[in-house]
C-alpha positions in Angstrom: 45.8 153.3 19.1 43.9 152.3 15.9 45.6 153.1 12.6 43.7 154.3 9.5 43.4 150.9 8.0 41.8 149.5 11.2 39.4 152.3 11.3 38.4 151.9 7.7 37.9 148.1 8.2 35.5 148.8 11.2 33.5 151.2 9.0 33.3 148.7 6.2 31.9 146.1 8.6 29.1 148.4 9.7 25.6 147.3 8.8 24.5 149.0 5.5 21.4 151.2 5.8 18.9 151.3 2.9 16.4 154.1 2.8 12.9 153.0 1.8 12.1 156.0 -0.5 15.5 156.3 -2.1 15.7 154.9 -5.7 19.5 154.5 -5.4 19.1 152.4 -2.2 16.6 150.2 -4.0 19.1 149.5 -6.8 21.9 148.9 -4.2 19.7 146.5 -2.3 19.0 144.5 -5.5 22.8 144.5 -6.3 23.6 143.2 -2.8 20.9 140.5 -2.9 21.3 139.4 -6.5 24.9 138.6 -7.5 24.2 137.8 -11.1 24.4 139.9 -14.2 21.5 142.5 -14.3 20.3 141.5 -17.8 17.2 143.7 -17.8 19.1 146.9 -16.8 21.9 146.1 -19.3 19.3 145.7 -22.0 17.9 149.2 -21.1 21.4 150.6 -21.3 22.1 149.0 -24.6 19.0 150.1 -26.5 19.2 153.7 -25.1 22.8 154.1 -26.3 22.0 152.5 -29.7 19.0 154.9 -30.1 21.4 157.8 -29.5 24.2 156.5 -31.7 22.2 155.7 -34.8 21.4 159.3 -35.9 25.0 160.4 -35.4 26.5 158.6 -38.3 23.5 157.6 -40.4 24.1 160.6 -42.6 27.7 159.7 -43.6 26.8 157.4 -46.7 24.5 160.0 -48.2 26.1 163.2 -46.9 28.2 163.4 -50.1 25.1 163.3 -52.2 23.1 165.6 -49.9 25.8 168.3 -50.1 25.9 167.8 -53.9 22.1 168.3 -54.0 22.3 171.5 -52.0 24.5 172.9 -54.8 26.7 174.7 -52.3 30.0 173.1 -53.4 31.4 174.6 -56.6 33.9 171.8 -57.2 33.8 168.0 -56.5 36.9 168.5 -54.3 35.0 170.9 -52.1 32.2 168.5 -51.1 34.3 167.0 -48.4 34.7 170.4 -46.7 30.9 171.1 -46.5 30.2 167.5 -45.5 32.6 167.9 -42.6 30.8 171.0 -41.3 27.5 169.1 -41.2 29.1 166.2 -39.4 30.8 168.5 -36.9 27.7 170.5 -36.0 26.3 167.7 -33.7 29.6 167.3 -31.8 30.1 171.0 -31.4 26.6 171.4 -29.9 27.2 168.5 -27.6 30.5 170.0 -26.4 28.8 173.1 -25.3 26.2 171.4 -23.0 27.6 168.0 -21.9 29.0 169.3 -18.6 25.6 170.9 -17.8 23.8 167.7 -18.4 26.3 165.8 -16.3 25.8 168.2 -13.3 22.0 168.0 -13.9 22.1 164.2 -13.7 24.1 164.4 -10.4 21.5 166.7 -8.9 18.2 165.4 -10.2 18.9 161.9 -11.4 20.1 159.9 -14.5 16.6 159.0 -15.7 15.3 162.5 -16.5 18.4 163.3 -18.7 18.1 159.9 -20.4 14.4 160.3 -21.2 14.7 163.9 -22.4 17.7 163.1 -24.5 15.9 160.2 -26.2 12.9 162.5 -26.9 15.2 165.1 -28.5 16.5 162.4 -30.9 13.0 161.6 -32.0 12.2 165.3 -32.8 15.4 166.7 -34.3 16.6 163.7 -36.2 13.2 163.7 -38.0 13.6 167.4 -38.8 17.1 166.8 -40.2 15.7 164.4 -42.7 13.4 167.2 -43.9 16.3 169.6 -44.5 16.0 171.6 -47.7 19.2 173.6 -47.3 22.8 173.4 -46.0 22.0 175.8 -43.1 18.9 173.9 -42.0 20.9 170.7 -42.0 23.6 172.2 -39.8 21.0 173.8 -37.4 19.1 170.6 -36.8 22.4 168.7 -36.1 23.6 171.4 -33.8 20.4 171.5 -31.8 20.3 167.7 -31.6 23.8 167.8 -30.1 23.0 170.6 -27.6 19.8 169.1 -26.2 20.8 165.4 -26.1 23.1 165.0 -23.1 22.4 161.4 -22.1 25.6 159.7 -23.1 27.6 160.9 -20.1 24.9 160.0 -17.5 24.3 156.6 -19.2 28.0 155.7 -18.6 27.5 156.5 -14.9 24.3 154.5 -14.9 26.0 151.4 -16.4 28.5 151.5 -13.5 25.8 152.1 -10.8 23.3 149.5 -11.9 25.6 146.5 -11.5 28.1 145.0 -9.1 31.8 145.8 -9.4 32.6 142.5 -11.1 30.2 143.2 -13.9 31.3 146.8 -14.6 33.6 145.9 -17.4 30.7 144.1 -19.1 28.3 147.1 -18.5 30.7 149.6 -20.0 31.6 147.2 -22.8 27.9 147.1 -23.7 27.9 150.9 -24.0 30.8 151.0 -26.3 29.3 148.0 -28.2 26.0 149.7 -28.6 27.7 152.9 -29.6 29.9 151.1 -32.1 27.0 149.1 -33.5 25.1 152.3 -33.9 28.0 153.9 -35.7 28.0 151.1 -38.3 24.3 150.3 -38.5 23.4 154.0 -38.8 25.4 154.4 -42.0 24.1 151.1 -43.2 20.5 152.4 -42.8 21.5 155.6 -44.5 23.1 153.7 -47.3 20.1 151.4 -47.9 17.2 153.8 -47.3 18.5 157.1 -48.7 17.1 158.2 -52.1 14.3 155.5 -52.0 12.5 156.9 -55.0 15.5 156.2 -57.2 16.3 152.8 -55.6 12.8 151.4 -55.0 10.5 153.3 -57.5 7.7 150.7 -57.1 7.4 151.4 -53.4 8.2 155.2 -53.5 7.0 156.7 -56.7 8.1 160.0 -58.1 6.2 162.9 -56.6 5.8 161.2 -53.2 7.1 162.7 -49.9 10.2 160.5 -50.0 11.0 161.6 -53.6 10.8 165.3 -52.5 12.9 164.6 -49.4 15.3 161.8 -50.5 17.1 161.5 -47.2 14.0 161.5 -44.9 13.3 157.8 -44.9 16.5 156.7 -42.9 15.9 159.5 -40.5 12.3 158.6 -40.0 13.1 154.9 -39.3 15.8 155.8 -36.7 13.4 158.3 -35.1 10.7 155.6 -34.9 13.2 153.3 -33.2 14.0 156.1 -30.7 10.3 156.6 -30.0 10.1 152.9 -29.0 13.2 153.4 -26.8 11.5 156.4 -25.2 8.6 154.2 -24.2 10.9 151.6 -22.8 12.6 154.3 -20.7 9.5 154.4 -18.5 10.7 151.2 -16.8 14.3 152.5 -16.3 15.1 152.5 -12.6 16.8 155.5 -11.1 20.3 154.9 -9.5 21.0 158.2 -7.9 20.7 158.2 -4.1 18.2 160.7 -2.6 17.9 160.4 1.1 15.2 162.3 2.9 16.6 164.7 5.5 20.1 164.2 4.1 20.1 167.3 1.9 19.9 164.8 -1.0 23.5 163.7 -0.6 24.6 160.9 -2.8 25.4 158.5 0.1 23.6 157.2 3.1 25.0 157.3 6.7 27.3 154.4 6.5 28.5 154.9 3.0 28.9 158.6 3.6 31.2 157.9 6.5 33.3 155.5 4.4 33.5 158.1 1.6 34.9 160.6 4.1 37.8 158.3 4.6 38.3 157.4 1.0 36.2 157.4 -2.2 37.6 154.1 -3.3 39.9 155.7 -5.8 42.5 157.1 -3.4 41.3 160.7 -3.7 39.1 163.1 -1.7 35.5 162.5 -2.6 34.8 166.3 -2.8 37.9 167.4 -4.7 37.8 169.6 -7.7 37.5 167.2 -10.7 39.8 169.3 -12.8 42.5 168.5 -10.3 41.9 164.8 -10.4 44.7 163.8 -12.7 43.8 160.1 -13.1 40.4 161.3 -14.4 41.7 164.2 -16.5 44.6 162.2 -18.1 42.2 159.4 -19.1 39.8 161.9 -20.5 42.5 163.6 -22.6 43.6 160.2 -24.0 40.0 159.4 -24.7 39.6 162.7 -26.6 42.6 161.9 -28.9 41.2 158.5 -29.8 37.8 160.0 -30.3 39.2 162.5 -32.7 40.8 159.7 -34.7 37.6 157.5 -34.7 35.4 160.4 -35.9 37.8 161.5 -38.6 38.1 157.8 -39.7 34.3 157.4 -39.9 34.0 160.5 -42.0 36.9 159.6 -44.3 35.9 156.0 -44.8 32.4 156.8 -46.1 33.7 159.6 -48.4 36.6 157.4 -49.6 34.2 154.5 -50.3 31.7 156.5 -52.4 34.1 158.9 -54.2 35.1 158.1 -57.8 38.1 155.9 -58.6 39.8 158.7 -60.5 39.9 160.6 -57.3 41.4 157.8 -55.3 38.1 156.3 -54.0 36.4 153.0 -54.4 33.3 154.1 -56.5 31.0 152.2 -54.1 27.3 152.9 -54.0 25.5 153.8 -50.8 24.2 150.2 -50.8 27.7 148.8 -50.9 28.7 150.9 -48.0 25.6 149.9 -46.1 26.4 146.2 -46.6 30.0 146.6 -45.4 29.0 148.5 -42.3 26.1 146.1 -41.5 28.5 143.1 -41.5 31.1 145.0 -39.4 28.4 145.9 -36.9 27.4 142.3 -36.5 31.0 141.2 -36.0 31.6 144.0 -33.5 28.6 143.0 -31.5 29.7 139.3 -31.3 33.2 140.3 -30.2 32.2 142.7 -27.5 29.7 140.4 -25.9 31.6 137.1 -26.2 35.3 137.9 -26.4 36.0 141.2 -24.8 34.9 140.5 -21.2 37.2 137.4 -21.1 40.2 139.1 -22.6 39.7 142.1 -20.3 39.7 139.8 -17.2 42.9 138.1 -18.4 44.9 141.1 -19.6 43.3 144.1 -17.9 41.4 146.9 -19.7 44.4 149.2 -20.2 46.6 146.5 -21.7 43.7 145.6 -24.1 43.5 149.2 -25.1 47.2 149.5 -25.8 47.3 146.2 -27.9 44.2 147.3 -29.8 45.9 150.7 -30.7 49.0 149.0 -32.0 46.9 146.6 -34.1 44.8 149.4 -35.4 47.9 151.3 -36.6 49.1 148.3 -38.5 45.7 147.7 -40.0 45.2 151.3 -41.2 48.6 151.2 -42.9 47.1 148.6 -45.3 44.1 150.7 -46.4 45.7 152.4 -49.4 46.7 149.0 -50.7 43.1 147.8 -50.4 42.1 150.4 -53.0 44.2 148.5 -55.5 41.9 145.5 -55.3 38.6 145.1 -57.2 35.6 142.9 -57.4 34.9 140.2 -54.8 38.4 140.4 -53.3 38.0 144.1 -52.6 34.6 143.5 -50.8 35.9 140.6 -48.7 39.1 142.4 -47.6 37.3 145.6 -46.9 34.7 143.7 -44.8 37.4 142.1 -42.7 39.3 145.3 -42.3 36.2 147.2 -41.3 35.3 144.6 -38.6 38.8 144.6 -37.2 39.1 148.4 -37.2 35.8 148.8 -35.2 36.7 146.0 -32.8 40.0 147.7 -32.0 38.4 151.2 -31.6 35.7 150.0 -29.3 38.2 147.9 -27.2 40.3 151.1 -26.7 37.4 153.3 -25.6 35.9 150.6 -23.3 39.1 150.5 -21.3 39.2 154.3 -21.0 35.5 154.3 -19.9 36.5 152.1 -17.0 39.4 154.3 -16.0 37.3 157.4 -16.0 34.4 156.0 -14.0 36.7 154.4 -11.4 38.5 157.7 -10.8 35.6 159.3 -9.1 32.8 158.5 -6.6 29.1 158.2 -7.5 28.1 161.7 -6.6 30.7 163.2 -9.0 30.3 160.6 -11.7 27.7 162.5 -13.8 29.8 165.6 -13.7 33.0 163.6 -14.5 31.3 162.0 -17.5 30.0 165.5 -18.5 33.6 166.8 -18.6 34.6 163.7 -20.6 31.7 164.2 -23.1 32.5 167.9 -23.4 36.2 167.2 -24.3 35.3 164.3 -26.5 32.6 166.2 -28.3 34.9 169.1 -28.9 37.6 166.8 -30.4 34.9 164.9 -32.4 33.6 168.2 -33.7 37.0 168.7 -35.4 36.9 165.1 -36.5 34.4 165.3 -39.4 35.6 168.8 -40.4 39.2 167.8 -40.2 38.6 164.5 -41.8 36.6 166.1 -44.7 39.3 168.7 -45.2 42.1 166.0 -45.1 40.2 163.9 -47.6 39.7 166.9 -50.0 43.4 167.8 -49.6 44.4 164.2 -50.4 42.2 164.3 -53.5 43.9 167.5 -54.7 47.4 165.9 -54.5 46.7 162.6 -56.2 49.9 162.9 -58.3 52.2 164.0 -55.5 55.6 162.1 -55.3 55.4 161.7 -51.5 52.3 159.8 -50.1 49.9 160.7 -52.9 46.2 160.9 -52.4 44.7 158.5 -49.9 48.2 157.4 -48.7 48.6 160.8 -47.0 45.1 160.6 -45.6 45.6 157.3 -43.8 49.2 158.3 -42.8 47.8 161.3 -40.9 45.1 159.2 -39.3 47.8 156.8 -38.1 49.9 159.6 -36.6 46.9 160.6 -34.5 46.5 157.0 -33.3 50.2 156.9 -32.5 49.9 160.0 -30.3 47.0 158.4 -28.4 49.0 155.2 -27.9 52.0 157.0 -26.4 49.7 158.9 -24.0 48.5 155.6 -22.5 51.8 155.2 -20.8 53.5 157.0 -17.8 54.2 159.7 -17.0 51.2 161.1 -18.8 48.4 158.6 -17.9 47.9 158.3 -14.1 45.9 155.4 -12.7 43.6 155.5 -9.7 45.2 153.9 -6.7 42.9 151.0 -6.8 44.4 150.1 -10.2 47.9 150.2 -9.3 
């Protein structure tokens, strides 16, 4: 009598069937016949994520000044609170709709969600740059978050467009593009905000950019997203749609195999909320996302705030330079170093080591503020590069865990759940980070952890919690991992 392993082996030896009119089968055929890295598809993934990430943090260098110009904060210490609300609006909107977009992508395909989300960036990021009031700014960010649901499906897409041996590189490109966007976005905001004051010969007083001092960086990012939108026309669909198969995600042979196992050791049709390997990795991802978003908010506020309030008194150009350099360093690391390190140590080990190193690095930040001149700039550049490298290494490993915990026809919904949770946590990130920063400024003369020392101590405590959650018994791994 055949045992289960023999039966599964027979099924795996069956000849694979490709359906001529199925876009997913076309992608699978290409993967099966071309064993190399799919450079073109990875390029599509990279620029789509970059176009989505740029507007998220481009406002951070000038948000301090935007809130000040709205005259809604009565005290300098209150600016951080209002800045946090604007930063959180995008994430809160995304938390409300991410699961819907994931389910939509599982039903109708990844490409429609990606194209629509990119178009939304073009429209609402442009409108945000034309904001004339605090409430208009919040509304535009909220709608941008609600209607742009492509980040979850693009993670599924990166897994599906390449062979298994290249999945780490594909997801690493997503986290790299996201990280580069989160540092280049603020760099653009820092260089291009208030152009009439910085470049009066190019943008004279009375011009459109003098009336709307924060429109130029938003316009440049929207123009880039418009180019990405055109490129999306060549984006191949990866979802399987077989005629006469009720549009199931798998063909006859693969469907039979999935009835035996989904490759992760769980029932392919199970309730995702009961899939603990998936849910535990999502929760850990949410904790680290909360930390990263709060850090991004706090770093920019800390850098531009006056020295007497514990800041660095940097200009938006200074912040832009630092973030540009860190973005370039991050890109080099993720493309050249991370795939090799991940193959040697494994993605979870890399995530844990990165978390430990990030905690040690962040503990040094209050001391960095004691420096000045060239030494301050050099040290801050190195610290910013390392911090972003550690953060992106952590989330890349968690991306891999999440996408390996489910089968293809549930991957969009799984990433939707992940994006919902992550966005909700990130919605508290800017608001919590802004409130924490303002609280730190109000206790500059405290005897215990005064000013920025308390700010970075609290950030580190969040990182410690995330690190502890990467171990058993909390984090459960799919059977294929262990």
